[in-house]
N, C-alpha and C positions, 0 to 999 in steps of 0.2 A: 238125420245124424242123433240128435239130440234124445228122442224118442230110442235109438239102438243102446246109447250111453245109458239111460236110464232104466232099461231092461236088465243091462249088464248088471249094475250097480245095485238095483234091487236083489237079483239073483244072490249076490255077492251079500248085502245084508242079511238074506232070509241064510245064507249059509253060517254067518259069524256071529249075528246078534241071535244067540243060543245058549241057552245052560251051559252047552259044553264049552263057551270060551272061557267060563268062570275059573276052572281050576288051576290055570296057566296065566293068567291075568292079575295084579294086584287088585282088582275089584274084588277077587277071593276075601281080601282082610275085611272089608265092613260087611262081607255074607256071611262071616263068622256070627253076627251078631241079630237082633231081633230088637232091641232096644232102639228108639231112635236118635237118642242123642249117641249112643253107642256106635249107630253106624254112622252118624254124622263126623265123630271124632278119629274113629278107626279109618274113615274116608278119607278124611282130610289129611292125616299121616301117611297113608298109601299113597295118594296123589303128589304129597310133598315132596316124598322120596322116589317119585317116580322117574329117575332117569336110571343108566345102564340096563342090565338084563334083566326079564322079568323075574327069573329065578329069583338073582340077587337082592331085587327090591321086595319081593315075598320075605325072603330070609330075615332081612332088616326091620321089617315091620313086625316078624316074628317076634324079634328079639326085644323091641320097641315094648309090645302089647305084653308080653311076660312080663318085663317091668312093672306095669301098669295092672299086674294080678289079672290081665283079660277081663279088667272091667274098666274100659277107661273113662266112662263119664263119673262112675264112683272117684276113681283116682282124680280127677281134674275135680271134682267139687269138694273133695274130702283131704286131699295132700297137704301137707304143712309144707309148703315148698321152699323155706327159708332153713330148713332142716336139713342137717348132713345127711341123717340118717335116710330120708326121702332121696336125698341125691344120689346115694352109693349106687344104688342098682343100674342107674343110667351113666356112671361115670365113664367117660371112655368111648360113649356111643359114637360111631362114628358110620355116614353111610357118604360114601364120594368124598365131598367137601362139607356137606351136613355134620356137625358134632353137637356134642351134649350141651355147649351153652348154645347154639340154636335150639335146640329142643326144648330149653329150662326157658326161654324166651317165649316160645310159643305155648308150654304150659301155662305161664303166668297170664298170657293173653287169654288163652282159653278159660282160664278160672275167673278173670275179669267178666268176661261176658257173660258165661253162664250165672253168675253170680246175680246178673240182671235181666239174662232172658233164658228162654225155656228152649230155642233151638239156634243152631248156628245160622239158619235163613238169614235172620235180621242182620248179622254183621255183612251181608252183600246187600240185601235188599234195599236197605233203609237208605241207601243211597241212591236208589233209581228213582226216575221222576214216572209218573203213569204213561206216558208218551214215548219213552225211549223205545228205540227200534231194535236194540239189544244190549249186552251187560257191560259196556264199557265203564259207566260210572259205577256200577256194581264192584268190577275190579279195581277201580281207582281208588274209590270210597274204601274199601276192604285193606289194601294194602296200606292207605293212611292211617288206620283204624289201629291196624296192627302195631304200627310204629307213632301211635301218637295218642293211645288212650292214658297215658300218664307221663309224667316227666322223665325217668328213666327208660322207658320204650323209646324215646325219640333218641336217646343217647347210643342206643343197639344199631350197629352198623354191620357185623359180619350177616346176621340172620337177614338182611335187605335183599340179599341175593336169593335168597329161596322164596321171597314173595313178589311174582311177577306185578308189574302193573303197565296197562298201555301206555302210562304218560312217559314212562321211557320207551317206547315202542316194543314193547316185547309183545311176542306172539300170545304169551301167559298160556302154555300147552297145558301144563299141571294142573292150574286152576279152571282152565275150559274144562279138561276132563273131571274134576272132581264136581263141578257144577251139574255136567252131562249125567252125570250116576246121582246127584240128589233131587234133579228136575225131571229128567225124561220119564213119560208114562207110557208104558204099552203092556203087552200081555207075554213077552218074551221070558221073563224073570232076569234079567243081566242088570238093566238100571232100577234104580231104587223108587225113583218119583214120588219122592217124602215132600218135597217141599212145594207149596201153593202159590206163592206169590211173585215167580219167575215164571214165565213161559216157555215153553221149547222153542218158540219160532224167535225167541231173543238170545238163544245160546248162541256161541262161536265154536266153531270146530276146533278140537284140541290138534295143534298144526304141529309137528314133530318133525323128523328129517324122513320118515319113511312115509309118512300120510304126503308130505310136500311132494316129495319124489314121484310117488303115483300120479298125483293130482297134474302134475306139469307132464308126464309121460300119456296123461288122458286128454293132455289139453284143456285143462278145466282150470288151469293157475298159471299165468303168464310170469306174475314177480318173481324175481330170483332170489330175493332176501327172504330168508324164514322170519318176518316179523309181523307185527299188530297189522299193518296195511295187506300184508299176504292173507292173514288170517281172515280178515274183511272179503277181500275179492273171492276166497274160496268159499265163504257161507254165502255170498249173494251170488253165485252160482248154482250153489247147491238148494237154495231157495228156490230157484227155478224149476227144479223137482220136486220139493216139497216144500212151498210156503210155510206151513205150520209145524215141520220137525225135519229143519234141514241136516242137523248134527248126526242123524240116524246114521246118514251115509259114511259117518266116522268109521262105522263097523267095517263097511265094504273096501273103504281107503286104508285101513290100518291093516286088515286082514289080508288084503291084496301084497301090502310091502313087506308085514313082518312073518307073515306065515307062510303066503306061496311065493314070496321073493320075486314079484313082478316086477 
């Protein structure tokens, strides 16, 4: 049975883990860039805004990048964030419940981080231990870093709903998707694989309602809540199919759910 399921998921993986997947997916946004830091920043916002329709997500990301003069790293490094002129292009920005003040907090965080580090990878990886089975510590540490890097950040309340953490039992779907983009390495041209210190085997499958529905239909997820424990249960099953790269099957599950309406 498991052998048949693996063959089925492998066929769907090969179908959807393909450059033809890119144009209709939020991963299109970081694929506009070639510089590592531009990919990281564009990808980060594409992931954070990734709820709602894929078309709506892409439209919101394009508006955001236009405000950054389509040069996200240059903007983050050089923006005078306390200047009203700098704020003006983003005034009134909104995507679902994410607003311009949430955006401003994340701009300030990114400027702080990149003033000290050359990559956003360390914002996640520095919280991990060498023996970590998965990225739970990375996600928890990242959340605490975003809202603890200075005294002002500790007071930011509204933005907290947009940066998930396993400490609150969230499945952390959007951050897990972002980490998949940055970490996974293959020759298919969709994921970037530009980070070195987190391994594909440590990633957690992005668990959205479509992936969860398909996983339950295939009987590889039993838990009824779409929470952190469910994400762990799913990836532990997928590790039986590929211990080194379990989250590659996200393509199969997502494609089945969203594109094929399985």
